[in-house]
C-alpha positions in Angstrom: 8.5 -25.8 -122.8 11.2 -24.4 -120.5 14.0 -25.3 -122.9 12.4 -23.4 -125.9 10.7 -20.5 -124.1 12.3 -17.2 -123.1 11.9 -15.3 -119.8 8.9 -13.2 -120.9 7.0 -16.2 -122.2 7.6 -18.1 -118.9 6.6 -15.0 -116.9 3.4 -14.7 -118.9 2.5 -18.4 -118.2 3.3 -17.9 -114.5 1.2 -14.7 -114.3 -1.7 -16.2 -116.3 -2.0 -19.6 -114.7 -0.5 -18.9 -111.3 -1.9 -15.5 -110.8 1.5 -14.4 -109.4 2.4 -10.7 -109.5 6.2 -11.5 -109.2 6.1 -13.6 -112.3 9.0 -11.9 -114.0 11.6 -12.4 -111.2 10.4 -16.0 -110.8 10.8 -16.6 -114.5 14.3 -15.0 -114.4 15.3 -17.4 -111.5 13.8 -20.4 -113.4 15.8 -19.5 -116.5 19.0 -18.9 -114.5 18.6 -22.3 -112.8 17.8 -24.0 -116.1 20.9 -22.4 -117.6 23.0 -23.6 -114.6 21.6 -27.1 -115.0 22.4 -27.1 -118.7 25.9 -25.8 -118.1 26.5 -28.5 -115.5 25.2 -31.2 -117.9 27.4 -29.8 -120.6 30.5 -29.9 -118.3 29.7 -33.5 -117.2 29.2 -34.5 -120.7 32.5 -33.1 -121.8 34.3 -34.8 -118.9 32.7 -38.1 -119.8 33.8 -37.6 -123.4 37.4 -36.9 -122.3 37.4 -40.0 -120.1 36.0 -42.1 -122.9 38.6 -40.9 -125.4 41.4 -41.5 -122.9 40.2 -45.0 -122.1 39.8 -45.7 -125.9 43.4 -44.6 -126.5 44.7 -46.6 -123.6 42.9 -49.7 -124.8 44.1 -49.2 -128.4 47.7 -48.9 -127.2 47.3 -52.1 -125.1 45.9 -53.9 -128.2 48.9 -52.8 -130.2 51.3 -54.1 -127.5 49.5 -57.4 -127.4 49.7 -57.7 -131.2 53.5 -57.0 -131.1 53.8 -59.6 -128.4 51.9 -62.1 -130.5 54.1 -61.5 -133.5 57.2 -62.0 -131.3 55.8 -65.2 -129.8 54.9 -66.6 -133.2 58.4 -65.8 -134.4 59.9 -67.6 -131.4 57.6 -70.6 -131.9 58.7 -70.9 -135.6 62.3 -70.7 -134.6 61.9 -73.3 -131.9 60.2 -75.7 -134.3 63.0 -75.3 -136.8 65.6 -76.0 -134.0 63.7 -79.0 -132.8 63.5 -80.4 -136.3 67.3 -79.8 -136.8 68.2 -81.5 -133.5 66.1 -84.6 -134.2 68.0 -85.7 -137.4 69.3 -89.2 -137.5 72.9 -88.1 -138.0 72.9 -85.9 -135.0 71.4 -88.6 -132.8 74.0 -91.1 -134.0 76.8 -88.7 -133.4 75.6 -87.9 -129.8 75.2 -91.6 -129.1 78.7 -92.3 -130.3 80.4 -89.3 -128.7 78.6 -88.8 -125.4 77.3 -92.2 -124.6 80.2 -94.2 -126.2 77.8 -96.4 -128.1 79.1 -98.4 -131.1 77.3 -99.2 -134.3 75.7 -102.6 -134.5 78.0 -105.2 -136.1 78.1 -109.0 -136.0 81.4 -108.9 -133.9 79.7 -107.1 -131.0 76.3 -108.8 -131.2 75.5 -111.3 -128.5 72.8 -113.8 -129.1 70.8 -115.1 -126.2 68.7 -118.2 -126.5 66.1 -119.5 -124.2 66.9 -123.0 -122.9 63.7 -124.9 -121.9 63.7 -126.1 -118.3 63.0 -129.6 -117.4 59.5 -130.1 -116.0 60.7 -131.1 -112.5 63.7 -128.8 -112.3 63.8 -126.5 -109.2 63.4 -122.9 -109.8 66.4 -122.0 -107.7 70.0 -122.4 -108.8 70.5 -126.0 -107.3 72.1 -127.3 -110.5 74.9 -124.8 -110.1 76.2 -126.5 -106.9 79.1 -129.0 -107.3 77.7 -132.5 -108.1 74.2 -131.2 -108.5 73.4 -131.7 -104.8 71.5 -129.5 -102.5 
């Protein structure tokens, strides 16, 4: 009722139902306070709108930075995978083994064969056979 009525209508309701002879000044004060409350609500609403718009822009910029970072990281990941694959080739491993570790390729001239000689059942586990004459 207060939002849609003018001062004269409010004054008439106060005069009729409240039997107040100062109905017009009271109605003017009510309308003035109502206008003040509405202006305050409008200002607060505008401030909330500005804050929301600012926060929205800030979050959008943060999302864009995160997307750019994701693209950079994906590019680095692809590059590192390619480097890892290139470094794991057989030719590179063989070259590093030959150059840095001085390893030689397998050939019959450098191969040593080891055979397991079965021990006698009562032979001692220590190296007693190695002593001169086989004595302890």
